[in-house]
All heavy atoms as an XYZ file, in Angstrom:
884
protein
N      45.174     96.928    116.636
C      44.468     98.179    116.642
C      43.287     98.137    115.780
O      43.352     97.720    114.593
C      45.504     99.212    116.207
C      44.973    100.562    116.217
S      46.369    101.807    115.936
C      45.524    103.059    115.123
N      42.169     98.629    116.250
C      40.970     98.705    115.480
C      40.770    100.132    115.095
O      40.468    101.031    115.820
C      39.725     98.189    116.237
O      40.010     96.907    116.735
C      38.526     98.290    115.446
N      41.063    100.433    113.780
C      40.946    101.782    113.240
C      39.545    102.035    112.794
O      38.946    101.197    112.142
C      42.016    101.913    112.125
O      43.275    101.679    112.591
C      41.996    103.361    111.560
N      39.086    103.232    113.057
C      37.737    103.631    112.616
C      37.784    104.693    111.451
O      38.900    105.194    111.171
C      36.950    104.315    113.733
O      37.574    105.509    114.130
C      36.892    103.308    115.041
N      36.675    104.908    110.836
C      36.596    105.928    109.769
C      36.993    107.238    110.378
O      37.724    107.972    109.763
C      35.210    105.992    109.198
C      34.879    104.609    108.392
C      35.005    107.165    108.334
C      33.517    104.497    107.905
N      36.577    107.547    111.595
C      36.923    108.819    112.251
C      38.376    108.959    112.448
O      38.989    110.070    112.285
C      36.209    108.973    113.586
C      34.711    109.208    113.430
C      33.932    107.806    113.178
O      34.541    106.753    113.464
O      32.816    107.896    112.632
N      39.071    107.866    112.882
C      40.516    107.809    113.040
C      41.261    108.190    111.736
O      42.164    108.948    111.687
C      41.004    106.467    113.500
C      40.520    106.075    114.885
O      40.257    106.980    115.690
O      40.439    104.879    115.108
N      40.737    107.578    110.642
C      41.363    107.897    109.307
C      41.160    109.324    108.910
O      42.027    109.954    108.343
C      40.766    106.910    108.296
S      41.230    105.166    108.577
N      39.952    109.828    109.151
C      39.635    111.269    108.799
C      40.572    112.188    109.590
O      41.112    113.086    109.049
C      38.183    111.532    109.089
C      37.706    112.874    108.499
N      37.837    114.053    109.131
C      37.186    113.127    107.340
C      37.376    114.975    108.447
N      36.904    114.498    107.305
N      40.763    111.926    110.878
C      41.679    112.763    111.623
C      43.139    112.566    111.093
O      43.852    113.597    111.048
C      41.625    112.350    113.149
C      40.349    112.884    113.817
C      40.450    112.737    115.342
N      40.535    111.366    115.725
C      39.452    110.548    116.009
N      38.186    111.044    115.816
N      39.560    109.339    116.354
N      43.538    111.411    110.685
C      44.868    111.195    110.109
C      45.011    112.021    108.884
O      46.069    112.700    108.657
C      45.148    109.721    109.860
N      44.054    112.109    108.050
C      44.114    112.868    106.795
C      44.194    114.372    107.093
O      44.931    115.129    106.448
C      42.921    112.618    105.886
C      42.981    111.232    105.151
C      41.674    110.997    104.474
C      44.136    111.174    104.232
N      43.478    114.819    108.183
C      43.529    116.230    108.741
C      44.981    116.515    109.156
O      45.578    117.614    108.829
C      42.628    116.475    109.762
C      41.149    116.575    109.299
C      40.084    116.644    110.374
O      40.518    116.589    111.524
O      38.955    116.908    110.063
N      45.623    115.621    109.837
C      46.970    115.788    110.358
C      47.935    115.813    109.140
O      48.865    116.658    109.133
C      47.402    114.711    111.341
C      46.772    114.773    112.628
C      47.442    113.906    113.740
N      47.789    112.592    113.318
C      46.998    111.560    113.405
N      45.713    111.625    113.808
N      47.424    110.308    113.021
N      47.750    114.944    108.129
C      48.544    114.973    106.979
C      48.401    116.343    106.274
O      49.429    116.833    105.825
C      48.110    113.825    106.028
C      48.928    113.706    104.698
C      50.389    113.624    104.956
C      48.388    112.580    103.846
N      47.274    116.800    106.138
C      47.046    118.109    105.523
C      47.866    119.202    106.229
O      48.541    120.028    105.611
C      45.564    118.485    105.558
O      45.435    119.802    104.932
N      47.809    119.166    107.566
C      48.632    120.127    108.353
C      50.111    119.965    108.149
O      50.859    121.002    108.006
N      50.510    118.691    108.046
C      51.944    118.458    107.841
C      52.438    118.947    106.488
O      53.519    119.562    106.353
C      52.261    116.976    107.873
C      52.012    116.279    109.218
O      51.942    117.043    110.236
N      51.954    115.051    109.346
N      51.603    118.748    105.424
C      51.910    119.218    104.089
C      51.948    120.808    104.112
O      52.829    121.407    103.485
C      50.938    118.724    103.041
C      50.989    117.217    102.746
C      49.769    116.865    101.856
C      52.359    116.893    102.181
N      50.995    121.411    104.721
C      50.928    122.869    104.677
C      52.100    123.438    105.433
O      52.603    124.573    105.052
C      49.611    123.326    105.421
N      52.639    122.771    106.417
C      53.762    123.333    107.176
C      55.140    122.921    106.624
O      56.140    123.286    107.210
N      55.145    122.125    105.603
C      56.361    121.557    105.122
C      57.092    122.688    104.226
O      56.520    123.669    103.889
C      56.109    120.450    104.150
N      58.381    122.491    104.152
C      59.256    123.475    103.405
C      59.841    122.780    102.250
O      59.853    121.536    102.094
C      60.382    124.013    104.343
C      59.811    124.803    105.417
O      58.944    125.719    105.249
N      60.235    124.574    106.684
N      60.442    123.560    101.354
C      61.275    123.017    100.330
C      60.564    122.162     99.289
O      59.473    122.447     98.894
N      61.262    120.981     98.965
C      60.751    120.122     97.922
C      59.343    119.488     98.256
O      58.524    119.372     97.392
C      61.671    118.959     97.660
C      62.976    119.432     96.993
O      62.959    120.524     96.375
O      63.967    118.633     97.041
N      59.129    119.184     99.536
C      57.894    118.621     99.951
C      56.712    119.628     99.728
O      55.696    119.297     99.103
C      57.901    118.085    101.423
C      56.487    117.761    101.852
C      58.810    116.994    101.575
N      56.944    120.878    100.099
C      55.963    121.962     99.906
C      55.630    122.152     98.444
O      54.473    122.202     97.962
C      56.414    123.226    100.577
C      55.326    124.251    100.446
N      54.205    124.337    101.318
C      55.206    125.380     99.622
C      53.516    125.322    100.954
N      54.079    126.029     99.977
N      56.693    122.184     97.578
C      56.496    122.367     96.142
C      55.799    121.222     95.536
O      54.994    121.371     94.678
C      57.857    122.639     95.456
C      58.368    124.003     95.616
C      59.600    124.270     94.732
N      60.761    123.508     95.097
C      61.549    123.814     96.114
N      61.330    124.891     96.849
N      62.645    123.096     96.388
N      56.128    120.006     95.975
C      55.475    118.788     95.382
C      53.988    118.763     95.657
O      53.239    118.266     94.788
C      56.213    117.521     95.931
N      53.664    119.209     96.793
C      52.206    119.153     97.146
C      51.461    120.408     96.681
O      50.169    120.546     96.952
C      51.999    119.022     98.665
N      52.084    121.446     96.182
C      51.516    122.675     95.745
C      50.873    122.568     94.411
O      51.247    123.193     93.421
C      52.520    123.842     95.799
N      49.967    121.650     94.301
C      49.193    121.372     93.023
C      47.736    121.508     93.257
O      47.263    121.661     94.374
C      49.546    119.989     92.493
C      50.990    119.850     92.163
C      49.135    118.841     93.505
N      47.007    121.363     92.214
C      45.525    121.360     92.349
C      45.128    120.029     91.641
O      45.041    120.034     90.415
C      44.914    122.569     91.682
C      43.378    122.575     91.953
O      42.827    121.847     92.781
O      42.703    123.318     91.165
N      44.844    119.019     92.430
C      44.545    117.681     91.920
C      43.427    117.066     92.804
O      43.367    117.279     93.996
C      45.710    116.752     91.972
C      46.828    117.160     91.152
C      46.533    116.910     89.622
N      47.744    117.145     88.814
C      48.013    118.275     88.275
N      47.241    119.367     88.408
N      49.049    118.433     87.483
N      42.568    116.280     92.095
C      41.622    115.468     92.939
C      42.427    114.336     93.486
O      43.315    113.843     93.007
C      40.471    114.971     91.987
O      41.001    114.228     90.961
N      41.905    113.912     94.697
C      42.610    112.883     95.438
C      41.666    111.894     96.092
O      40.584    112.326     96.475
C      43.399    113.575     96.648
C      44.133    112.791     97.670
C      45.281    112.062     97.066
C      44.537    113.643     98.827
N      41.940    110.628     96.049
C      41.180    109.655     96.727
C      42.086    108.744     97.548
O      43.215    108.474     97.164
C      40.315    108.848     95.802
O      41.050    107.992     94.978
N      41.640    108.353     98.674
C      42.365    107.491     99.616
C      41.359    106.387    100.025
O      40.540    106.581    100.845
C      42.825    108.260    100.843
S      43.780    107.220    101.935
N      41.537    105.184     99.385
C      40.691    104.083     99.672
C      41.268    103.294    100.856
O      42.493    102.957    100.916
C      40.757    103.133     98.445
C      39.908    101.870     98.620
C      38.644    101.960     97.818
N      37.973    100.674     97.878
C      36.934    100.353     98.605
N      36.389    101.286     99.358
N      36.337     99.179     98.582
N      40.469    103.135    101.863
C      40.843    102.354    103.141
C      40.198    100.990    102.938
O      38.984    100.798    103.159
C      40.377    103.094    104.361
C      40.807    104.533    104.379
C      40.754    102.340    105.627
C      42.331    104.685    104.399
N      41.010    100.024    102.607
C      40.581     98.681    102.141
C      39.835     97.937    103.265
O      38.776     97.318    102.926
C      41.609     97.867    101.543
O      42.735     97.801    102.563
C      42.303     98.483    100.310
N      40.373     98.017    104.460
C      39.748     97.152    105.490
C      38.459     97.772    106.034
O      37.644     97.026    106.658
C      40.755     96.937    106.632
C      41.299     98.289    107.225
O      41.417     99.267    106.566
O      41.577     98.239    108.496
N      38.148     98.998    105.788
C      36.960     99.608    106.231
C      35.936     99.784    105.084
O      34.836    100.306    105.301
C      37.186    101.049    106.831
C      38.070    101.034    108.098
C      38.384    102.448    108.535
C      37.498    100.187    109.272
N      36.319     99.440    103.857
C      35.499     99.620    102.653
C      34.966    101.074    102.535
O      33.739    101.272    102.378
C      34.373     98.596    102.642
C      33.694     98.587    101.302
O      34.391     98.790    100.267
O      32.452     98.286    101.233
N      35.837    101.963    102.751
C      35.484    103.415    102.630
C      36.577    104.084    101.767
O      37.721    103.696    101.791
C      35.370    104.067    104.052
C      36.663    104.156    104.712
C      34.741    105.425    103.874
N      36.173    105.160    101.046
C      37.056    105.959    100.308
C      36.882    107.446    100.678
O      35.785    107.955    100.760
C      36.835    105.894     98.809
O      36.985    104.459     98.390
C      37.843    106.702     97.948
N      38.041    108.075    101.003
C      38.023    109.437    101.262
C      38.329    110.186     99.980
O      39.301    109.878     99.278
C      39.082    109.828    102.372
C      38.616    109.321    103.760
C      39.081    108.090    104.161
C      37.870    110.094    104.551
C      38.751    107.617    105.333
C      37.435    109.605    105.799
C      37.920    108.420    106.226
N      37.464    111.132     99.626
C      37.757    111.950     98.443
C      38.069    113.370     98.885
O      37.559    113.809     99.942
C      36.578    111.983     97.424
O      35.389    112.469     98.101
C      36.246    110.528     96.955
N      38.903    113.992     98.168
C      39.390    115.358     98.564
C      40.037    116.026     97.358
O      40.169    115.491     96.239
C      40.369    115.302     99.705
N      40.517    117.305     97.656
C      41.343    118.079     96.697
C      42.658    118.328     97.369
O      42.725    118.708     98.497
C      40.722    119.286     96.303
C      39.557    119.100     95.449
C      39.308    119.924     94.156
N      40.444    120.088     93.247
C      40.549    119.391     92.116
N      39.734    118.452     91.747
N      41.477    119.680     91.211
N      43.785    118.073     96.686
C      45.096    118.473     97.096
C      45.285    119.846     96.414
O      45.392    119.985     95.206
C      46.063    117.560     96.620
C      47.559    117.835     97.002
C      47.728    117.963     98.477
C      48.490    116.718     96.412
N      45.281    120.971     97.245
C      45.291    122.337     96.716
C      46.300    123.127     97.537
O      46.082    123.211     98.804
C      43.885    123.007     96.710
O      43.034    122.168     96.119
C      43.902    124.370     96.114
N      47.287    123.730     96.909
C      48.180    124.635     97.648
C      48.725    124.048     98.921
O      48.723    124.632     99.968
C      47.467    125.986     97.963
C      47.126    126.767     96.743
O      47.868    126.684     95.728
O      46.101    127.446     96.740
N      49.182    122.775     98.792
C      49.810    122.003     99.865
C      48.919    121.759    101.060
O      49.299    121.553    102.134
C      51.139    122.739    100.373
O      52.024    122.909     99.328
N      47.617    121.685    100.732
C      46.656    121.256    101.735
C      45.660    120.218    101.143
O      45.421    120.255     99.878
C      45.809    122.446    102.226
C      46.646    123.426    102.966
C      45.835    124.390    103.875
N      45.015    123.701    104.900
C      45.513    123.340    106.085
N      46.746    123.595    106.396
N      44.745    122.797    106.953
N      45.112    119.353    101.956
C      44.078    118.415    101.561
C      42.763    119.023    102.072
O      42.605    119.271    103.316
C      44.251    117.076    102.224
C      45.669    116.479    101.739
C      43.168    116.133    101.840
C      46.121    115.213    102.451
N      41.928    119.415    101.130
C      40.644    120.108    101.448
C      39.441    119.310    100.936
O      39.549    118.506    100.101
C      40.727    121.515    100.727
C      41.839    122.341    101.215
C      41.827    123.720    100.563
O      41.160    123.931     99.573
O      42.531    124.605    101.115
N      38.330    119.726    101.547
C      37.035    119.119    101.202
C      36.978    117.553    101.307
O      36.552    116.863    100.366
C      36.623    119.444     99.771
C      36.580    120.990     99.619
O      36.199    121.712    100.560
O      36.938    121.509     98.565
N      37.563    117.097    102.436
C      37.568    115.647    102.627
C      36.168    115.119    102.905
O      35.462    115.611    103.828
C      38.537    115.283    103.849
C      38.524    113.771    104.026
C      39.911    115.786    103.507
N      35.778    114.050    102.139
C      34.549    113.442    102.284
C      34.636    111.926    102.310
O      35.425    111.385    101.437
C      33.572    113.824    101.104
O      33.472    115.241    101.078
C      32.158    113.258    101.360
N      33.948    111.198    103.121
C      34.043    109.805    103.129
C      32.817    109.202    102.464
O      31.643    109.648    102.666
C      34.060    109.305    104.668
N      33.070    108.242    101.602
C      32.007    107.574    100.876
C      32.221    106.020    101.081
O      33.350    105.585    101.056
C      31.901    107.902     99.435
C      31.522    109.341     99.203
C      33.181    107.629     98.628
N      31.166    105.249    101.278
C      31.284    103.827    101.416
C      31.582    103.267    100.048
O      31.173    103.693     99.037
C      29.989    103.240    102.031
C      29.721    103.581    103.490
C      28.326    102.993    103.864
C      30.806    103.165    104.368
N      32.409    102.281    100.127
C      32.853    101.510     98.864
C      33.882    102.284     98.047
O      34.598    103.123     98.620
N      33.959    102.000     96.741
C      34.902    102.611     95.875
C      34.551    104.058     95.618
O      33.418    104.474     95.888
C      34.824    101.734     94.605
C      33.532    101.097     94.691
C      33.134    100.874     96.119
N      35.505    104.821     95.165
C      35.232    106.324     94.933
C      34.140    106.450     93.820
O      34.065    105.650     92.884
C      36.553    106.867     94.509
C      37.370    105.709     93.974
C      36.816    104.511     94.780
N      33.344    107.468     93.872
C      32.314    107.658     92.878
C      32.862    108.038     91.501
O      32.313    107.812     90.505
C      31.455    108.796     93.460
C      32.296    109.482     94.437
C      33.261    108.439     94.925
N      34.074    108.616     91.495
C      34.705    108.968     90.255
C      36.157    108.831     90.410
O      36.680    108.826     91.504
C      34.419    110.353     89.689
C      34.703    111.476     90.727
C      34.111    112.784     90.211
O      32.881    112.872     89.941
O      34.833    113.771     90.260
N      36.936    108.694     89.318
C      38.390    108.440     89.331
C      39.138    109.787     89.647
O      39.063    110.702     88.875
C      38.806    107.945     87.973
C      40.200    107.491     87.880
C      40.513    106.940     86.534
N      41.915    106.817     86.238
C      42.500    105.626     86.118
N      41.884    104.606     86.196
N      43.802    105.646     85.953
N      39.877    109.775     90.730
C      40.652    110.875     91.130
C      41.975    110.948     90.387
O      42.436    109.893     89.883
C      40.932    110.902     92.605
N      42.577    112.106     90.226
C      43.885    112.180     89.532
C      44.970    111.509     90.344
O      45.911    111.025     89.715
C      44.142    113.669     89.360
C      43.230    114.365     88.374
C      43.297    115.853     88.325
O      43.168    116.447     89.396
N      43.546    116.417     87.188
N      44.896    111.576     91.678
C      45.897    110.871     92.534
C      45.100    109.940     93.354
O      44.186    110.285     94.080
C      46.713    111.853     93.380
C      47.399    112.860     92.436
C      47.594    111.109     94.322
C      48.094    114.022     93.223
N      45.435    108.658     93.335
C      44.680    107.562     94.058
C      45.602    106.730     94.933
O      46.585    106.225     94.431
C      43.989    106.626     92.995
C      42.998    107.444     92.063
C      42.559    106.633     90.918
N      43.637    106.177     90.020
C      44.198    106.891     89.082
N      44.014    108.120     88.987
N      45.128    106.350     88.273
N      45.264    106.744     96.148
C      45.951    105.875     97.191
C      45.046    104.898     97.712
O      43.787    104.970     97.745
C      46.411    106.757     98.381
C      47.279    107.891     98.079
C      47.281    108.929     99.256
C      48.700    107.423     97.826
N      45.620    103.640     98.084
C      44.834    102.595     98.615
C      45.729    101.935     99.685
O      46.870    101.550     99.488
C      44.463    101.616     97.534
O      43.737    100.468     98.046
N      45.087    101.729    100.871
C      45.851    101.047    102.008
C      44.898    100.691    103.071
O      43.674    101.061    103.007
C      46.957    102.011    102.534
C      46.341    103.162    103.265
S      47.517    104.527    103.445
C      47.287    105.401    101.906
N      45.325    100.029    104.162
C      44.578     99.759    105.374
C      44.505    101.056    106.225
O      45.325    101.925    106.085
C      45.029     98.693    106.148
O      46.314     99.021    106.751
C      45.202     97.382    105.365
N      43.540    101.153    107.114
C      43.398    102.195    108.017
C      44.665    102.336    109.002
O      45.153    103.344    109.264
N      45.104    101.140    109.397
C      46.286    101.129    110.333
C      47.518    101.660    109.580
O      48.318    102.475    110.183
C      46.552     99.658    110.759
C      45.527     99.208    111.824
O      44.769    100.066    112.397
O      45.511     97.981    112.086
N      47.641    101.332    108.238
C      48.821    101.757    107.620
C      48.747    103.291    107.342
O      49.680    104.034    107.391
C      48.905    101.093    106.215
C      49.507     99.639    106.412
O      50.048     99.349    107.519
O      49.472     98.859    105.452
N      47.499    103.834    107.060
C      47.362    105.317    106.952
C      47.831    105.974    108.154
O      48.600    106.950    108.081
C      45.930    105.658    106.618
C      45.583    107.175    106.654
C      46.354    107.945    105.574
C      44.107    107.411    106.533
N      47.348    105.510    109.279
C      47.747    106.123    110.504
C      49.264    106.069    110.870
O      49.874    107.000    111.174
C      46.883    105.620    111.761
C      45.431    106.080    111.475
C      47.428    106.062    113.093
C      44.427    105.442    112.409
N      49.783    104.856    110.553
C      51.179    104.633    110.761
C      52.059    105.582    109.844
O      53.077    106.132    110.260
C      51.585    103.117    110.520
N      51.551    105.776    108.591
C      52.256    106.697    107.673
C      52.247    108.098    108.171
O      53.327    108.753    108.232
C      51.583    106.633    106.244
C      51.954    105.490    105.395
C      50.988    105.369    104.245
C      53.419    105.584    104.897
N      51.109    108.509    108.541
C      50.980    109.956    109.070
C      51.731    110.159    110.367
O      52.388    111.263    110.493
C      49.525    110.270    109.224
C      49.344    111.731    109.859
C      48.804    110.276    107.860
N      51.762    109.190    111.138
C      52.473    109.244    112.519
C      54.059    109.089    112.313
O      54.744    109.082    113.245
C      51.964    108.235    113.508
C      50.570    108.705    113.983
O      50.147    109.873    113.737
O      49.920    107.783    114.589
N      54.513    108.774    111.146
C      55.880    108.575    110.842
C      56.426    107.214    111.251
O      57.639    107.022    111.275
N      55.555    106.252    111.547
C      55.949    104.900    111.873
C      56.098    104.025    110.767
O      56.652    102.885    110.939
C      54.878    104.386    112.907
C      54.777    105.204    114.166
C      53.562    104.780    114.970
O      52.791    103.858    114.605
O      53.399    105.441    116.019
N      55.641    104.367    109.578
C      55.801    103.606    108.380
C      56.297    104.474    107.261
O      55.782    105.523    106.953
C      54.379    103.035    107.974
C      54.299    102.124    106.715
C      55.092    100.851    106.923
C      52.816    101.801    106.396
N      57.320    104.020    106.589
C      57.978    104.720    105.579
C      57.195    104.606    104.302
O      56.857    103.497    103.893
C      59.384    104.193    105.376
C      60.225    104.850    104.260
O      59.990    104.479    103.140
N      60.994    105.815    104.524
N      56.876    105.730    103.588
C      56.041    105.730    102.443
C      56.697    104.860    101.329
O      56.008    104.027    100.739
C      55.877    107.096    101.900
C      54.770    107.295    100.869
C      53.481    107.729    101.201
C      55.070    107.037     99.558
C      52.594    107.844    100.233
C      54.085    107.146     98.591
C      52.858    107.532     98.977
N      57.936    105.104    101.052
C      58.556    104.332     99.987
C      58.527    102.873    100.204
O      58.316    102.054     99.332
C      60.003    104.847     99.729
N      58.838    102.418    101.455
C      58.912    101.010    101.799
C      57.452    100.401    101.693
O      57.332     99.321    101.230
C      59.468    100.806    103.200
C      61.015    101.057    103.272
C      61.537    100.690    104.614
C      62.981    100.988    104.659
N      63.615    100.795    105.986
N      56.431    101.120    102.142
C      55.086    100.691    102.102
C      54.643    100.522    100.654
O      53.997     99.610    100.254
C      54.171    101.616    102.855
N      55.123    101.510     99.854
C      54.681    101.419     98.348
C      55.421    100.257     97.700
O      54.831     99.528     96.975
C      55.044    102.854     97.701
C      54.585    102.967     96.299
C      53.477    102.401     95.742
C      55.204    103.738     95.274
N      53.433    102.810     94.400
C      54.484    103.644     94.074
C      56.379    104.482     95.295
C      54.860    104.219     92.946
C      56.703    105.134     94.140
C      55.973    105.062     92.983
N      56.728    100.145     98.005
C      57.563     99.092     97.357
C      57.049     97.718     97.780
O      57.187     96.801     96.979
N      56.533     97.503     98.974
C      56.102     96.251     99.446
C      54.642     95.893     99.126
O      54.153     94.806     99.311
C      56.292     96.159    100.984
O      55.344     96.976    101.605
N      53.893     96.896     98.548
C      52.522     96.693     98.209
C      51.556     96.984     99.273
O      50.368     96.776     99.035
N      51.944     97.450    100.420
C      51.130     97.749    101.506
C      50.327     99.026    101.165
O      49.152     99.166    101.622
C      51.786     97.896    102.858
C      52.314     96.698    103.395
C      53.160     96.946    104.619
N      52.430     97.522    105.698
C      52.950     97.675    106.952
N      54.250     97.349    107.169
N      52.293     98.225    107.947
N      50.881     99.818    100.299
C      50.257    101.063     99.931
C      50.251    101.117     98.360
O      51.365    100.734     97.750
C      51.065    102.255    100.391
C      50.588    103.677     99.994
C      50.718    104.624    101.183
C      51.304    104.137     98.808
N      49.189    101.394     97.738
C      49.127    101.554     96.293
C      48.943    103.035     95.987
O      48.127    103.710     96.615
C      47.975    100.700     95.661
C      48.218     99.209     95.850
C      47.148     98.328     95.169
C      47.505     96.908     95.221
N      46.934     96.195     96.315
N      49.700    103.485     94.976
C      49.658    104.830     94.571
C      49.503    104.821     93.049
O      50.252    104.163     92.269
C      50.908    105.617     94.837
C      51.147    106.967     94.235
C      50.047    107.960     94.674
C      52.538    107.568     94.560
N      48.410    105.453     92.535
C      48.233    105.522     91.117
C      48.035    107.011     90.725
O      47.303    107.723     91.429
C      46.966    104.800     90.664
C      46.972    103.294     90.975
C      45.689    102.676     90.594
O      45.315    102.635     89.427
O      45.022    102.189     91.491
N      48.714    107.457     89.704
C      48.642    108.843     89.294
C      49.238    108.939     87.930
O      49.928    108.048     87.409
C      49.320    109.771     90.263
N      48.970    110.032     87.221
C      49.629    110.241     85.943
C      51.153    110.442     86.101
O      51.645    110.723     87.165
N      51.824    110.194     85.056
C      53.237    110.257     85.094
C      53.816    111.570     85.588
O      54.719    111.567     86.454
C      53.924    109.983     83.711
C      55.371    109.827     83.648
C      55.971    108.833     84.212
C      56.046    110.831     83.080
C      57.384    108.728     84.233
C      57.477    110.777     82.985
C      58.131    109.676     83.576
N      53.271    112.683     85.180
C      53.656    114.010     85.635
C      53.413    114.173     87.123
O      54.307    114.676     87.849
C      53.055    115.069     84.853
C      53.486    115.132     83.406
C      52.740    116.170     82.582
N      53.102    117.486     83.171
C      52.978    118.552     82.403
N      52.500    118.529     81.167
N      53.310    119.789     82.968
N      52.333    113.693     87.642
C      52.055    113.787     89.026
C      53.031    112.895     89.818
O      53.514    113.274     90.917
C      50.664    113.386     89.357
C      49.635    114.431     88.990
O      50.039    115.618     89.022
O      48.481    114.105     88.613
N      53.343    111.680     89.336
C      54.293    110.794     89.974
C      55.641    111.432     90.041
O      56.334    111.394     91.108
C      54.406    109.415     89.292
C      53.185    108.496     89.440
C      53.316    107.306     88.551
C      53.014    108.154     90.897
N      56.103    112.145     89.026
C      57.383    112.832     89.020
C      57.321    113.928     90.073
O      58.322    114.100     90.785
C      57.695    113.387     87.650
C      58.105    112.331     86.573
C      58.292    113.092     85.240
C      59.391    111.708     86.999
N      56.316    114.707     90.148
C      56.160    115.762     91.068
C      56.102    115.239     92.493
O      56.728    115.814     93.386
C      54.913    116.571     90.824
C      54.743    117.733     91.713
C      53.417    118.449     91.504
N      53.507    119.414     90.382
C      53.928    120.673     90.543
N      54.405    121.069     91.750
N      54.036    121.492     89.572
N      55.459    114.207     92.703
C      55.267    113.653     94.040
C      56.478    112.797     94.533
O      56.473    112.376     95.720
C      53.961    112.776     94.096
C      52.690    113.591     93.864
C      51.551    112.609     93.813
C      52.436    114.548     95.069
N      57.420    112.578     93.701
C      58.504    111.699     94.041
C      59.340    112.210     95.270
O      59.844    111.445     96.104
C      59.446    111.451     92.927
C      60.383    112.561     92.503
C      61.220    112.243     91.367
N      62.134    113.337     91.039
C      61.865    114.359     90.287
N      60.680    114.372     89.673
N      62.726    115.325     90.061
N      59.286    113.540     95.505
C      59.951    114.112     96.670
C      59.249    113.763     97.920
O      59.804    113.783     99.014
C      60.164    115.569     96.511
O      58.920    116.252     96.566
N      57.943    113.354     97.870
C      57.247    112.938     99.100
C      57.667    111.475     99.510
O      57.404    111.074    100.587
C      55.748    113.024     98.824
C      55.207    114.355     98.487
C      53.710    114.235     98.214
C      55.463    115.253     99.648
N      58.197    110.810     98.472
C      58.596    109.428     98.721
C      59.962    109.337     99.417
O      60.420    108.444     99.931
C      58.658    108.613     97.450
C      57.342    108.673     96.626
C      57.616    107.886     95.334
C      56.219    108.050     97.368
């Protein structure tokens, strides 16, 4: 599968909708106000955004690494992003195997653990 920047942008929009429609622990975990970056390694692009009130807002694509360090940082291939959003790839398994990298402060990791 050849994933494009547009495919990844649409996947992030779907993820935002999924988070906004979630209930319980998932909704509470995503109900923060944090800067977010998602580096797509195979496309050499980084999406920057804000995670606010269980939504991913203000998504912008920049070529190369992110211009500034986000509070929550993800890194993966475009195919893995789409597979995660589509439910074909388990987040915890992808993280544990190194296919997905997640960097955040300790408090954010504790809060986000319910997403794993």
